[in-house]
Every structure is written in structure tokens, then in C-alpha cells.
N, C-alpha and C positions, 0 to 999 in steps of 0.2 A: 504494499500499500503506499502511497503518499510520495511517489518519487518525483513527479512533476506537478505536483499539487501547487498551481502558481499562485502566489498568496501576497497580501501586501506588504510581508516581512520582505526586508533588504536580506536575502541571500546569500551565503557567504559562497565562495568557490565551492563547486561541486554539489551544493544543496540539491540541484535539481538532475545530479548524475552520478553521484556515489552513493555511499548508505541510504539515501533517500533523504530528504527534508528532516523527517524524524529522528532519523538515526544521527544526522550530523548535530541535531539540536541536541539529542543524547550526549554526543561528543563535546559538546560546549560551544559550538562554531557558528551561532544563529544570532544575529541581533534583528528586532522588529521595530517597527514604526512606534514611536512612544506612545505610552497608555494616555488617556484622558484624566488620569487619578492626579490629583493635586500633589502637591509636596507636605508631608507628614508634619503635624504638629510640633512647636518647639519643646513640649514636654513628653513627646512620643519615646518609644524605646532607643535606647543609643544605638549610633552607628554600628554597623557590624564591622568588625576589623578581621581582614582574613589573616590566616596564619601566615608566617613568612614563607616565602620560596624556599623549596628543600636544598642544601646545599651539596647533597651527593652527586654522582654521576647519572643517575637513573632519573628518568622524569616520574613524579609522584601524583598521587590523585589531587592532593591538595594543591598542586602547581596550577590547576585548572584556574583557580582564583585569581592567578596573575596573568594568564595568557590573553591575547588581544588579536583582534582579526579586523582586517579592511573590509568593509559591505560595499554599500551604495556609492557609486563614483559618479561624479560630474566635471567634465572639463569645461573650461569657458569657451565661448565661440571663436576668441583670436589664439586659444591654445596659449594662454599666459598664466591662467591660475587652475587649479583643481579642488574642487570641493569632495569631501569624502566623509564617511563615517566609519566610527571606530567602535566596534563591539567591546564592551567591557564585562568582565564576569566577576567582579570582587565584590559581590553580595551573594548570600544564598539563594535570592531570587533570582529571575529571569535576567538574561542579558541586557544591559542598558546601552545605548548608541550615543557617542557623541560627535557633533560634527567639527570638522576642521576644514581649513582653507591653506594650501600653499602655493606661493609664487613660485614660477619658474624663471630662471632656472636655479634659483639660489636655494630652493628646497627648504626653505624657514616654515613650518607650520604656525596658524594662529588658530584659536577658538573662535568658532562662530555662536553667537548668542551671550547671553548672560552667564554671571558663573552660576555653575550647580545647575545647569540645564542640559537636556538631551536633545538631540536633533539626529534627522535622518533625511533620505528623500530629497537632495538638494536638486534646484533647477536654477540653472542661469537665465536673466533676462536676455533677450535678443541682443542688446549691446554691450552685455558682459559687465555693466556696472552694478549689479544687484543680484542677490541670490534668494531665493524663495525656498523655503524647507518647511518640513513638518516638524515642530519642537514643542518642548515643554519646559516652561520657566515660571518661577513667581506665581505659581498655581494657575497659569494660563496655559492651555495646550490648543494647538491648531496651526494655523497658517502664520509663519513668519517671514518677514524680509529683512535682509542685512546687507550693507555695502560689500563691495567686491572683497576687500581685505577681512570681512567677517565681523567689522565693528557697526555699532549702531544698529543693533537688532531690534525690530519693532514688531509687535503683534498686530495682526491683521484682522483675523477672523477664527474663531473655533473651527474644528473639524472632528467630528464624530463619525466613528466607522460602525460597522456591525459584525456580530459573530455569526452570522448567515454565513454558509459556504458560500463564497465567490471565488472559484478557483480561476486562476489566470489572469487576474485583474492588474491592469498595467498601471500607467501614472495617474496619479490623483492630483497633479499641479500641473498647470501648462499657461503659459505667458501669452497675452495676446501679441500680435507682431510690433505695436507700437510702445509696448513695456509698460502702457497706463494701467492695464487689468490683469487679473489672474483669474483663471479659473479653476475649480478645485471641487472634489469630490467629498460629499459629506453626507450624513443622513438624517431622515426623519422617521417619526414613530408610524407603524403600519395600522391597518384596521384589526387586527388580530391581537394588537398588543393588550388592550384592558383583558379580554377573556382569558389569554394564555398566562397573566400575570396574576390572576384572581385567586380567588380561595372558594371552589377548587379550580386548579388548572384546566382549562377548557381549550383542546386543540383541533384546530379544522384544517390544517396544512401539511400536504404530505411529507415536507422537509421540516421537524420541529424541533430538531436538535441543533446545538452550535456547531462550527465548523472544527477541524480536527485540532487547531493550536490553542483552541480556547482555553480549556481546562478549569474554568472557575465556576460557572453558571451551567446548570442542568439542562437547560434548554434554550434554543435561540430566542433572540431579542425582537424577532420580526419588524426590524427597522429596514427602510428602503433607501437604497442610495441614489442621489440625485447631484445634478451638476449645478453648481453655484459659480456666481461672477462677484469677485471684489474688486473696487476700485482702490488702488494702491495709495493714493494721497489722500482721500478723504475716509478710506476704511469702508465705505459703505457696501453692503452686500445685497443681492439679489438673488433669488432662487430661479434657475434657468428651466429645470425638467421637474415633472412630478409625477405622481401616479403610482402604482404597485408594482413598479419594475425595479430592475438594479441597473444602473447607468454607471459606467465605469470606463477606465482606460481611455483617457482623454487627451486631444491634440487640437489645438488651436490652428485654425486654415491659414495659410499665407496672407489670402485676401482678407483677412480679419472679421469676414461677415459670418462665419459659422465655427461650430466645434465639431470633431470628430468624436463619437464615443461607441461602446459596445454594450449591447444587452442582450438576454434571452428573450425572443419575441414568440416561442412557441405558446400556442394556446395553453398549455398547462406547464409552465415551465419548472416547477418543483419536480415533475416528472420525466421530462426531457430536456436535455442538456445541450443547448445549440446557440451559441453566441452568434448574432448578427452585427454589421456595422452600419450605424445610423449617423446624421447629422442633426443638430439643434441650430437653429437660427439666433445670432445673438441678440438682434433688435426685437423679436418677436417670439422667439421659442420654437417655430416651427420644425417638426419632425419629420425627416425623410428618412426611409431605410433604403440602403443601396444594396444590400447583399439579401438573397433569399435561398443560397444553397445549402444543402444538407451539411452540417457540421460544423463544429466552433471554429471561430477566427479570432485570433490572439494579436496584440499590439499594433494595430494601424496606424499607419504615419504617414503623412502628406510627403509627397517629393516638394523640393524646394520651391517651385514653381505654382505647385497647387493643383497641376493638372491630373495627377494620379496618387493612387494611395496602394501602399504596399503592406502586406501583412503576412501572418503565418497561419496555416488551415489545415486541417485536418477533414476528411470527407465520408468516413463510414457512417452509417445510418445510426448506429446504437453506439453513442462513446459516452464514458463514463465522466463525471464530475470529478471523480477523485483521482483516475488513473486510467491511462488508454494504452494500448499495445501500438496503436498507430502514431507512425512519425510525424511530425509537423513538417511542412514545407512550404515553401516561398512563393505567394500570389502576388500579382500587381493587377488594377483595375482602374479605369479613368474615374475621375473625381465624381462623376455622377453614377457610378456603380457599373457601368457597362463594361464588355471586353474584360472579364475576370478571367486570367490566365494563368497557370503553372509558370514559373520563370525556368526557362530550360536550362539544361546543363548541370544540376543537381544531383547530388551523391545519393546513394540509397543509405542515408543516416538522419538523425533527427536534428531538425535545424531550430535555433533560437529565433527569436522577434527580430525584425531586421531595423537598420536604420540606412538612411539615404545618404550618400557624399554630397558635398555643397553642389556641385553643379549636376546632380540629379542623374549622373551615368552610372554609379555603382551602390550595389546593396552590400552592407557589413550585416555579420550575423554570426552567431555562435553554432558550432557544429560538436556532436558526441560523436567519438570516433575511438574504439578499442581501448575505453577505459580514462580516457582524456576529453577536455573539453578546449577546442582551440578557435580563435576568431579568425574569419575569412571574409573575402569580398570576391563579388563576382560582378559581371556587367549586366544591368539592370534589363537589357534587351536579351540576356542570355549569353553564355559563352564558358569558358573555362575558369574555375575559382582561383585566387590566389590566396595563400596564407600569411596573414597580417601577425598575429601571435600564436605561437605553438611552443613545442617543447616539451621536456620532461616535467608536466605539471597540468594545472586545469585552471581555465579560465570560470568567472562566475558570471551567471546569465544577468543580474542586475548590476554586478560589479565591472561595468566597463562604458565609456562614453567617447563620442567622436566629435573634435573640432571642426569648425569649418577649414581649418588648416589641412587637414588630414591627420593631423595626431590622435593618438589615441590613448587615453588613461584607462587603466584597468586593475582590477584586484588579481591576483595570480598566486595560486598555492603549490608549491614543490614538496617533494617527499620531506624535506628537512623542515619547512616553515609553513605556518599556518598563512593566509592570505595577507599579502604586502601590495603596496600601491605600486605601480610601475607606469612610466610614460615612453610611448616610442613615437618619433616623427617618420618612420619609416625608412630611414637611413641610419647606419649605425646600431649599436647595441642599444635595447632598452635601458631605461635610466631607473634604477629603483630609488623610491622616494621614502619608503618608511623600512625601519627595522623595529617594529614593535615588539618582538619577543627577543630580541637578542639578549638582554640582560637574564632572563629567565632560561633559553634554551643553549646561550653561548657555551657553559661547561657541561652541558649534558652528553650522553652519548646516544645520538640521534641513530636509530636503525634505520639500515637500508632497507629499500624496498625492491623485489626482483620480480620480473615478468616469467610467468609459467605457461607454456602452451600446452594444452591436455587433450588427447585423442580420447573422447567416450567410447563405450562399447557399442554404441549404433553408429559409429563412424562420424559424430560431430564434432568440430574443432571448439574447443572453449577455452578461455583465456581465465588465468588467476593470478594473484599479486601476493606474493609472500614477502610479509616483514621479518627480517632475520633479527633476531636480538644481538644487539651490538656488542653484549659484553661475553659471548661464546666464542670468541677469537675465530680464527681463521680454519683452526683444524679441532673442531669440537669432537668430543668422546661420541662414539656410536649410542644412539638411543638416549642421549641426555638432556633433551630439549622437549618439553611438551608442546604440541600443536592446538592452537584453538582457530574453529573456523569462525571468521565474522562475516554472516551473510548480508547481503545488502537489501533494502526494502523494495518496495514496487508492486509487484515484481520488475514492472518495467523502469529500472534505474541502470545505473552501472557504478562499478569502482575503479579506483585507478591509482596510479602514483603521487597523489596528493597528500598532505600532512593529516594524519587522523592521530587525535590525540589518544584515542583509547589503544590502538596497536601500538603506540610507541610507549605509554605506561606499562601495557603487558610485555613488551620487550625490556623494560627495565626492570620487570619482575621475574625474566627467564623465559618469558613464553615467546615462541613464534605464532604469529596468526597468518591466516590463508583468506584472501577476499576471493571470490569465487563469481565471474560474470556468466551465470548459468543461461541455459536457454531462455529466452524471454527478457532478458537484459538489453537495454538499448547500445547503440554504438555499434552493432554488428550487422546492420542490415534488418528490413521489415520481414524477411522470411525467418530470422533467426528470433526475433521477437514474438512471431506468431506461434512458435512450436510449442508455447506453453498454454495457448488456447485449447479449452475443452480438456486440459489434463494437469491442472494445477495439483501439487503434493504427487506428482509425477516423475516426468522425465528430468525436470531441474532438480530433483532430489538426488537422483542418480548421478548427476551431473556434477554435483559436489562431493558424491563419495568416489566418483572418478579421479576428480581434482586430488583429494586427499591422498588417495593412491600413486597418483603422478609423485605430489610433494615428496611422499615417504621414499618413493624409488629414486627420486634426484638428491635428496638430503638424508643420508644415514645417520645424521646426527638427530634426526627425529625421532621421537619416540611412539611407535604403533601402539603402545599400551597407555598414553596418556594424552588421551585426543578429548576435546572439548569441542562445543558449538554455541554460538550465539548469534542474536541477531535483533533488530528492532522492525517492527511493523512486519512486511513479508518476510524479513531476515527472523523475526521471532516465529513465523508460520513453519520457515524452516526448521529452526530450533525445536520447535515442537513436533515436527513431524519425521525427523530423521531417526530419533529413538525409538519410533515404532517401526522401523526398519531393519535397524542392526543394534546390537549390543557392543559395538565399536566404542563408542562415545562413553566417557566415564563420567562426566558432567555436561549439563546444557542448561543454558540461560535463556530463554525466550524471554524478549520485552515486547508488550504490545503485538503479541502475535493471535492469529486466527486460529482457534482449535477445531472450530465447527462452522463449515461453510453454509451450514442451513441457517443457524440461527444469525450469522452475520448479515447475510442479506435482508433480515427483516429489524435489526436492533440498531445497524450501523446508522450515521447521520445521512448517508447516501444509500440509496437501494438500487442502483444501476450498474455498479460495479462487476459484480458476478454474472448478470445477464450479458453485459457486454463480453466478457471473458468466456463465457459460455454459449454465446450467440443465441440468447433468449431468456424469456422470464422462466420460473420455476413454479407454475401455478398447478401443475399436475403431480402426483405421487411418484410417478417414473422421473420426472424430471429433478425433483428434489432428494430421490435415490442417487443421483448422480453425484450431487455433493456430498450426501452423507460418506459415500464411499471413498470420497476424497478428503475425509475430515481427521485430524489426528485423534480426537476425542473418541472416535468409534473403534479405535485401536489401542487405547490405552492400558489395556490388559496386558500387552505386549510388551510393554515398556519396563525396563529394569534400570535406565539411566537415571540417576538422582537429578531431579529438575528444580531449579531457581526460579519461580515463575515470578515476573516483574511486570507491572502494569501502572499506569496513571489513573487515581480514583476517579478521574472525570474526563475520560478518553471517550469520544463520541465518533471518533472515525472507526476503530474497534474496541467496542464498550468492555467493560472489564468483566463483564459476564463471561467474554471469550476465557479470560484467564481462571476466572471461578470454575466454570463448569471441567476445565482440565484438572485443575487444583483437586478438587473433589473425586473426580473420576481416579487421579492417579492414587489418592489415598485409599479409596476403596479397595484398590488394586495392592495395596501394601507398600508403595514406593515410596523413597525417600525423596521429599519434595517440600518446599516452602512457598508461600506466596508473600509478596511484599508489594503494597499499594501506596504510592506516593500521592499524598493530598494536593490538591490545586494542580495537578498535572493533567494535561491532554493526551495527545498522543505523541510519544516521545516525552523523554525526562529532560525539562528545558533548566529547571532551577539548577544552578551551579551547586549549591549545597546537596542537593539529591542527587547529581551526577555523581560528587566526590562521594558520596555513601554507596551510590551504585558501583561504582568502580571497586571499591574497597571491599563490599558484599561479594562481589563477583570473583575477586581474587581469593579471598578467603574460602568460597565454595570451591574453586578449582584445586586450591591447596590442600583442601580437605579429602578429594577424592582422588587426585593425581599423585596416589602413592605410588613410588617406583617399584617394580617388579623386582623380584628379590634375585640377587645375583647367583650365579652357581655356587660360589663358595657359601653362600648363606645357606641356599637348599640343603647342601650336605651337612652342615652344620645343625639345621633344623631337623633333617631325618634322624641325624644321629643322637640328639637329645631325645 
């Protein structure tokens, strides 16, 4: 679950392409837009002081409090300044973003906004003299505008969101071409609010639960997202759109007379996920729907002259709002919606949302490929693509920005570093502008990540990545190192050679970790992704086992008698199901995993995910039997592996009943199992304090059951006694 769940969060490197967003949040590398909560009162509980960073060579769980990462990035139109958010993990709660601006080429960063403020989602004015952003300071949360150097921040208007699932939503802020007004997305109460929040709660909507990341309230707030316009000078605000739909992903037209947005215009939008592209007239609010094709559209952007619109698009008739097996590809249409066509020359890979070059001749986009995410460009008229940012690492989907000069600022994660800020002008080597974690990671042993190609028993080629503990030396003793499979979510996500704090902490503890891009993963072509359809808890599980065998064969120092498996979301489903197939794993730690595909169809906040994976609804007993036969809980009596089941207590993506069912089934079977529920957590463990606790518990669980096999000498002694 949740690998490509596009949300308002400023996702870090790999959040849409590695462990799945939920698993990366569990690893402590996601910063979301600031909440609307006001600052605590002066007499509130004293501020939390994180423990000091560890001084030894190995990364420790408590070091998470000191790690930082670059998230959202925006380069000024003239390429002379870059605004970027930094995710801080120095409290037990969720990540707090701060906003910085750096002038090039000096590279001296300055904070944006008042002291003790948060900020994210920066957007430069067309002339580059002002910076709009989402921020929170002095009890005011919403739209702020600062000068280009970060000074003089002024609060413009409140911005409120919703906990209703709005996957794939893009920009919430867009400047008018003359820089005098700002369009923004905010919410208003919906007609169901009073009944749903009353006593008793009365629900009338098909989707009545909050989105995956929420984790606080049990039900969705029924607020609707609409487009508003603020005058920068007077701070006067008026609402442009209204009604019972959710308008989002806005872009002001170069002509200044209309605003582009996306919304689900289906007759029953709660039950059918399909975004279309529309415009709203700035002067009269008149709505014009530009697209009517099957399949959701994402990230629509105007060409510089306003004559065309580029966007990402999937076209299958059943698309889940949670995750989809279908790759996005790039489309272009005329400004009136006519002549919509696929841009030619595209690879059989998953594309991110596009941006136009200043002259309108090129489209820039991210691309998933074999565990990595790179930035490319190709002619808008079609033609061969060109790599702009590549290498041994991954670029973030929301963490890149293009200047009119052609310079690109971006967040990039390597195997040895969380996302840092870089700038490339297209000539010479990229310039690294931040070294956020140098004081924490500089003295640590950072484990290398090695690529492993696996031939499965049915002839498929699968890729895996092994993180080798740095402290085992070049020639470790045979069978001396435990191996933990760290499975990614999705299932339509991917893992690769970027920094993974969980794997690095395990490496410091003496464990090797194996990440497997099993069938269904993105970055290997559409046919590879589709191989999991109609067969969850099937071929992909065998891929993981084949990858374990390949790793054991290649690295003799791995111990086949000390194998573990874990993962979050679909990775949790992997850790749920594998112990029903084999007794090889000595410990399993599923987080937010689905154990019962039948009940998941009905209790999750979305109800279209499994129908999209199994090509149809499950209204007959025969169809339900398909799901039941692919559910771990059905085979709980076969499990002998000790299971530490972890879940967010308010998870609405994979509700914690999935953990409860499996826990009780395993208990009834007499298995060694524990259930850990984290309060105020949704899908994936986001609070740094909870992440630290989870990592500590996990290592203790593995240590308890990773008992080394007795040596031959010990066996003789034992027999003799």
C-alpha cells in the first residue's frame, strides 16, 4: 500500500519510489506541511530535549532525533536563489519543517519567517522578488509572503486542509502573472459535517474515514477543498470555487484570466477515482471542464505561452485512489482541451509530473528506473530523452525545481546521506549546497549498498539491494552475519541505493539487510508491475525467497539460520505472509500489514484498491474466496516464526483490525507473538519518539530469536555431557 499516494506532504527522496511513503515516514524522513495548530501556551509542558547524538561508530536509534533532510525545493526564476524546507526530527512528535533560502553562488542560507516558525511549499513570485509559502508562526497558520532574502515575512490568509483522502494533489499556491495576487487552496465545511460529528455519528458517505497519514481523528472531517484568491497588498481574500467537490493542484494561466485545477467530476466521486482538468475564470468563477477521458490526471501545468497544457495521466478504467499498478505517462493538450495526446518517445517506466522549459520546447520530469529516480527532459514534440540528474542515488518527486535559466535545484539522497540540496546548471558538476547531517554521520560507519540481480525459479529477473554491515570487515567469518529482509510497500513502489536510516542502524547492530524489488514493483516496466495482479501473496513472495537464496549463495558470511523479515504497509503484508510459507525466518516484524484481504476491502478508508488489483469487485462468495485464499490469517496455523506485530492505532489505510485479527489467530495457534499499537499514528509510524521505540524493540526482538546455531565443538560437548 501507499507507494504512490501523492499527498500534500513534501515527500523526501524516494518517498514515492522506495519503501513506500509510509515506510519512509517510519524511517523518519518525511516532513509534511505545517499543521494549523497554534503554538503551545507558555505554561505548557517544558520543551522536549532530545538525547545527545551517539559518539560511537555505529548509528543508533536515538540518532534519528538529530537527522535532517531537505524536502520541498523552489529555485527563483533567475536562478539566483533557492528556497527549501528542512525536516527536523528533534521532538517525539512528527517531523517539523523549517524554510530556508540560500543565495547563489555564496551558499549562505538564511531562515524564512519569524523565529520559531515552520514553513514549507515555497513558491517564487514571477519577478523573483517575493516568496509565498505555507507557514505557521505566532499562532497564525496559512499563507505567508516574505522578501526574496527570507526577511519581512507577512501573514496573508489562513489555509485549512482536510483529512479526506485527496491523493495526487499538487500545488496549493500559485501566483498571478503580475505578482499582485496569489491563488491558494483551502477548505470549507461540507453538508455532512454536523451529522457526522454529532451524537450519534451519522454517516452517509461511501468514504467516511480520514486519509492514511492523519492518525488523530477516527473519521474524516467532510471539508471540501476550494480555490481562493488573495490580494497581496490589501490581504483581501475571496473564494473562487464552491460546491461539494475537491478542487486542488492549481496553476494560474499566463494570460491571467483563468486558473487551472483538478477535481474528481464523476457522478459518484467517492466510489470512482478519476481526476479531470478544469479551469475557473478569475473574474467570474466560470468553470470549464477540459478533459473527459478515463483515468486520473495529475500535475497539469501551462506552457509558457499558455497555448498548451502538460500533465501526467493513467488510462485504466479502474484506478485505485491508494495505489495503482499503471505507470503515469506524459500527455499534452491544447489550452481548450483539444488534441490531447501522449508525448512520443517515452520509456516503459513510471513518470512524475512535468515542468516546461522556459521556451516551451522541452518537458522535464522524474522517472523511476531500477531502484532509482532520475530527472530527465525530452522534446515536447516527442523525441529522445536526455538525463539531467542521475547517478547512484534518487531524486525526490516534489524535491526539484526548474529556473528560467535552465538551472535545476533538487533534493538528492545517496547511499551515504539523507536528501541534501544540489544545484546544476547543466555544465560542470552539480553543486551541493547543504551538508545537514555531517556532524551526525561524519564519524559513523556508513554501510555500503550493493546491487544484486536475481533469477527467480520461474525465469523472471528481479533486482535486490543488500546493505552490508560496515563493521564486518572485508572477509567476515562464514555464517556470522544475520540477514533481515526489509520489504517495500505498495506493492507498486521500489527500493534503491539511497540512504535508509533503518538499514543503517541495523548495519551498526551487525545485521545485513536485503531490499527486494519483487514483481509488481515500479521502475521495471508495465509488464513487470502487472505480474502481481490477481496474485497478491503469491509470486512476489517467492521472489523474496529466491532473492534470499541468491544473497546466501553470493555472500557466504550471511547466516542462513538467522533470517528475519519486516516491512511497512505492503512490506508488512510480506512479513505477515512469508512465515505461512516457510519456517526459515526466525523472527518477523510486520508493520501496518494486511493479513486479511477480505476485511481490508471493507474496513479501509478506500474500497477500490483490491478491485483494481483483482480486476473487479467482490460481491459474490466465489470472488471473496479468491481474497481469502491469499490472506495470511487463513494460514496462521502454519506459522512458527515469532511475530512482533506493529501498527498505528488510528491507521485508516490498513486499519489496526488487520493486526488484531492476525495477533489473535497466532495466539490461538500457540505462537510467540506480541502486538504493539502506537497512539495517534496513522499508516506508518511518523513520530520520532515512536520510531526510536520501534527500532529499539525490533532489534531486541531479533536478538532474542537470532540465537546462533551451536558450533560443532559445542555439539560434541553437549552430547558428551
